[in-house]
C-alpha positions, 0 to 999 in steps of 0.5 A, a space after each residue: 499500499 503506497 502513502 497518499 502523496 498529494 491532492 489534486 485541487 485543480 486538474 488542469 487541461 488534461 492531467 493523466 497517470 502514465 508511464 512507458 505503456 502497456 506492451 504485450 496486448 496489441 495482438 487483442 487490440 489493447 493500445 500501448 497508451 503510456 507517455 507521449 514523449 517517454 524520454 521527458 517522463 524517463 528523464 523525470 524519473 531519473 532525477 527523482 530516483 525512480 527506474 524508468 518504468 515509474 509512473 508519473 503525471 503527464 500534463 497538457 498545455 495547462 497544468 493542475 493545482 496540487 496540494 501535498 499530504 506527505 514530503 516528497 521528492 518531485 521534478 517536472 520535465 517536458 514542456 516548460 511551463 510556469 509552475 510555483 511552490 507556495 508562491 516560489 518559482 520551480 526550476 525546470 528539470 531539477 529535483 527538489 523536496 517538497 513539504 507536507 501541506 505545500 501547494 504546486 501550482 502548475 501554469 501553461 505550458 508556454 514552450 512545449 506541449 506536455 509537462 511531466 511530473 516525476 515523484 520519488 517512489 512513482 505513483 502507485 495506481 493498480 497495475 492493469 495488464 503490465 501497466 499503470 498507463 491511463 487508456 482514456 478511450 477504454 476507461 481503464 488504468 492510471 487513476 480509475 481509468 480518466 484523467 485527474 479531477 479535483 478531490 482525487 488523492 493519489 498515492 506513491 510507493 516507497 522511494 528509492 533512495 532518502 530525499 536528501 540524495 534525491 534532490 537537488 539534481 539537474 539535467 545537463 543543458 544538453 538534455 534539455 528540450 529545445 523548442 522551435 518551429 519548423 520542428 524537423 522529425 527524422 523517418 525512415 520511409 515505408 512501410 507502404 512508401 511505394 503506395 505514393 507517387 513520386 511527387 508525393 514523396 517529394 512533397 512529404 519530404 519538401 513541404 512544411 506542414 502545420 499541426 491542426 487542433 484536431 491533434 491529440 494522445 491518438 495522433 498528431 493530425 497535420 494540414 498542409 500540400 496534399 500528399 499524393 497516392 498512386 492509387 487507392 489510400 486503403 490497405 488491408 489492415 495491418 500493424 501500426 507502429 509508435 511513430 507511423 505516418 498514415 496518409 488516408 484518402 485526404 492526403 494530410 499526414 497523421 503520425 500515430 502516437 501513444 493511444 494509437 489504434 492497433 492496427 489501420 487500413 491507411 497507408 503509412 508512407 514513414 515511422 518517425 524514429 524513436 528519439 524524435 517522438 518527443 519532438 512531435 509529442 510537444 508540438 502545439 496546434 499551430 506549429 509547423 513540422 518538417 519530415 527528414 528520410 534517414 536510411 534504416 541502418 541510419 536510424 538504427 545508429 541514431 537509436 542505439 546512440 541515444 539509449 547509451 547516451 542515456 544510459 551514461 547520463 550523469 546528473 549534475 548537482 545544483 549547490 542548493 539546499 533542498 529545504 531553501 524556499 524557493 521564493 528566496 533563491 531570486 531568479 532560477 535558471 530555466 524560469 519562464 519569464 511572465 510577461 507584465 500586464 500592458 507591455 508593449 506588444 504584449 496586447 497584439 497592438 490595441 489599446 494599452 491596459 494600463 491598470 486592468 488585468 487580462 486573461 490570455 489564451 494558454 495555447 491555440 484554441 476554439 472559443 466555444 461559448 463567451 459566459 459573460 459580458 462587458 460590464 459584469 461584476 465576476 468573482 474570483 475562479 468564475 468562468 468567463 469562457 470555454 476553450 476547446 483545444 486538442 479535442 478538450 473543452 476547458 474553462 477559462 476562469 476570472 484569475 480574481 475579482 473584479 468587473 469586465 471591461 473588454 471581451 475580445 473574442 466571441 464563439 467561433 474566434 481562434 485565438 493564438 497562445 497568448 492572445 487577450 481574451 478578456 480584460 477587467 479591472 481588479 476590485 480595489 
């Protein structure tokens, strides 16, 4: 029986328990699931002293608020998100010690899409078919087969090392992700590359594609020039590997990810190599993505070198007492700067916001509903809008009480990340 580690105060957009996946059951139609950016989870487990297969939290786009019920050692890896522990900034890719009663807030993923929270001892949920991974479609595994919700209490197993040994370690710079757009991912052509015209293959390798809002844990859907087939796009259903790039009849590629189906009947033009799947996992809707082809032998060598480097990884010390309050440290390396309200250029060139507060889009999204009108009085935590991104709806709430001054979007708009949605005057 594990120790209750933390309570979910707010769940974020989509926070699930994931490990490295559920293998050995695809012949029965059971997807692998697990972390979409497996490398980020493995690095987080290394930081807190866990085995690579330990379960952690996968945080998508907007993070949760967690109250710890016991002392813990944690680390955040993957996407860069502004995270605070009792108001102090939490450094990225660094293990730190948390006291019972402390509140961890993980905000929006500003660079990258998926952040991972590793905790010493690993999150302890029932093992289902050899894994603790959450399968959202079939509603099993993880924590009750679903995303986390407010009020959930999660447990951890026994830590492999004392907290004073596991805390205060950080990843070398070469293991920190590099974000940007366009993202280039390496692929091996096939297994059905011969189903495409020479012009179709050239389009695939020479073009930039855009990640759409219809992407999710199952697949990364891309928009861009049409990839031409020689004939029909359908084949007899066969196995879908991780990173398989399907091209259905519309000629738009889909990169299959952790929750992919086990078989499929569309032609697969290529397969993304394992070390680059994390790059796909971290793409926001709207990001550009390109493909680079490798010969099978070259791809195998890349994978071999990657695994050898990960096995030889030596963590660095951060040179600080792990009990030091982060707020007292001052500027924390790798913290995400917050653009001040009303900063030049931060308002899309519109009128200055002076003393008013703003609520901004955490990522590119579709406005589903606007729940407030200009002039309305709102309370802290009151829902203002409903956004849809990554096939999930998310309420946007007022950060504090005040009066709505401007509503800058309406239903059907598609604001970009950081774009102002609502401006309001805080209560005095």
